[in-house]
C-alpha positions as CSV (number, residue, x, y, z in Angstrom):
1,X,0.0,0.0,0.0
2,X,3.0,2.3,0.7
3,X,4.2,1.6,-2.9
4,X,0.8,2.7,-4.3
5,X,0.9,5.9,-2.1
6,X,4.3,6.7,-3.4
7,X,3.3,6.2,-7.0
8,X,0.2,8.4,-6.6
9,X,2.3,11.0,-4.9
10,X,4.8,10.9,-7.8
11,X,2.0,11.2,-10.3
12,X,0.4,14.2,-8.6
13,X,3.7,16.1,-8.3
14,X,4.9,15.4,-11.8
15,X,1.7,15.9,-13.8
16,X,-0.1,18.7,-12.0
17,X,2.7,21.2,-12.3
18,X,1.2,24.6,-11.6
19,X,-1.2,25.7,-9.1
20,X,-1.7,29.4,-9.1
21,X,-3.2,31.3,-6.3
22,X,-4.4,34.8,-7.1
23,X,-5.4,37.4,-4.6
24,X,-7.4,40.4,-5.7
25,X,-8.0,43.4,-3.4
26,X,-9.9,42.3,-0.3
27,X,-11.7,39.3,-1.6
28,X,-9.7,36.2,-2.2
29,X,-10.1,34.6,-5.6
30,X,-8.5,31.2,-5.9
31,X,-7.8,29.9,-9.4
32,X,-6.2,26.6,-10.0
33,X,-4.7,25.7,-13.4
34,X,-3.4,22.3,-14.5
35,X,-0.9,22.9,-17.3
36,X,-0.4,19.3,-18.4
37,X,-1.7,16.0,-17.4
38,X,0.1,13.2,-19.1
39,X,-2.5,10.6,-20.0
40,X,0.1,7.8,-20.3
41,X,1.2,8.4,-16.7
42,X,-2.5,8.5,-15.5
43,X,-3.3,5.2,-17.2
44,X,-0.2,3.6,-15.8
45,X,-1.1,4.7,-12.2
46,X,-4.7,3.6,-12.7
47,X,-3.5,0.2,-14.0
48,X,-1.2,-0.2,-11.0
49,X,-4.1,0.6,-8.7
50,X,-6.4,-1.9,-10.3
51,X,-3.6,-4.5,-10.3
52,X,-3.1,-4.0,-6.6
53,X,-6.8,-4.5,-6.0
54,X,-6.8,-7.6,-8.1
55,X,-3.8,-8.9,-6.2
56,X,-5.6,-8.4,-3.0
57,X,-8.7,-10.2,-4.4
58,X,-6.4,-13.2,-5.2
59,X,-5.1,-13.1,-1.6
60,X,-8.6,-12.9,-0.3
61,X,-9.6,-16.0,-2.3
62,X,-7.1,-18.0,-0.4
63,X,-7.5,-16.3,3.0
64,X,-11.3,-16.2,3.4
65,X,-12.3,-19.0,1.2
66,X,-13.2,-19.6,-2.4
67,X,-15.8,-17.4,-4.2
68,X,-16.6,-17.3,-7.8
69,X,-17.4,-13.6,-7.7
70,X,-14.0,-12.8,-6.2
71,X,-12.2,-15.0,-8.7
72,X,-14.0,-13.4,-11.7
73,X,-13.5,-9.9,-10.3
74,X,-9.7,-10.6,-9.9
75,X,-9.5,-12.0,-13.5
76,X,-11.4,-9.0,-14.9
77,X,-9.1,-6.7,-13.0
78,X,-6.0,-8.3,-14.5
79,X,-7.6,-8.2,-18.0
80,X,-8.4,-4.6,-17.5
81,X,-4.8,-3.8,-16.5
82,X,-3.7,-5.5,-19.7
83,X,-6.1,-3.4,-21.7
84,X,-5.5,0.0,-20.2
85,X,-1.7,-0.2,-19.8
86,X,-0.2,2.4,-22.2
87,X,1.1,1.0,-25.4
88,X,4.9,0.8,-25.9
89,X,6.6,3.6,-27.7
90,X,10.2,4.2,-28.7
91,X,10.8,6.9,-26.1
92,X,9.6,4.8,-23.2
93,X,11.9,4.6,-20.2
94,X,13.2,1.4,-18.5
95,X,10.8,2.2,-15.7
96,X,7.8,1.8,-17.9
97,X,9.1,-1.4,-19.3
98,X,9.9,-2.8,-15.8
99,X,6.5,-1.8,-14.4
100,X,4.8,-3.3,-17.5
101,X,6.5,-6.6,-16.9
102,X,5.5,-6.7,-13.2
103,X,1.9,-5.6,-13.5
104,X,1.1,-7.4,-16.8
105,X,2.7,-10.7,-15.6
106,X,-0.6,-12.1,-14.0
107,X,-2.4,-11.6,-17.3
108,X,0.3,-13.2,-19.4
109,X,0.7,-16.1,-17.0
110,X,-3.0,-16.8,-16.9
111,X,-3.3,-16.5,-20.8
112,X,-0.3,-18.9,-21.1
113,X,-1.9,-21.4,-18.7
114,X,-5.3,-21.3,-20.6
115,X,-3.5,-21.5,-23.9
116,X,-1.6,-24.5,-22.7
117,X,-4.7,-26.2,-21.4
118,X,-6.7,-25.6,-24.5
119,X,-4.2,-26.0,-27.2
120,X,-1.5,-28.0,-25.6
121,X,2.0,-27.9,-26.9
122,X,5.4,-26.7,-25.9
123,X,4.8,-22.9,-26.2
124,X,2.8,-22.7,-23.0
125,X,3.0,-23.7,-19.3
126,X,3.1,-27.4,-18.8
127,X,0.6,-29.1,-16.5
128,X,2.3,-32.4,-15.8
129,X,1.1,-33.6,-12.4
């Protein structure tokens, strides 16, 4: 949770760059202006938040007992993270690539398991028991 707080703090300080306060005569008029909100950063923070919630739902599945609703909510969250994560661009930093690997891993692992169970073969996770 502390990691999520630090990511949100970083997002707020880096994207909402200017807050102007204007005082006119005796009455105080406050005007806030947001110069630039980077949509790519916003989507990344939103995806990280959803991934943390989905991870908690997976933990809750094992801790409090199985529930189909919780399972489908966690899977939907991981699929949503995969969909809303910003697409790769040439100027992406190593941080974006590392974060994408970490937070997109549950989707890729689940997709590989399902692909291996349905299709079979050597390109997916092996289920030898």
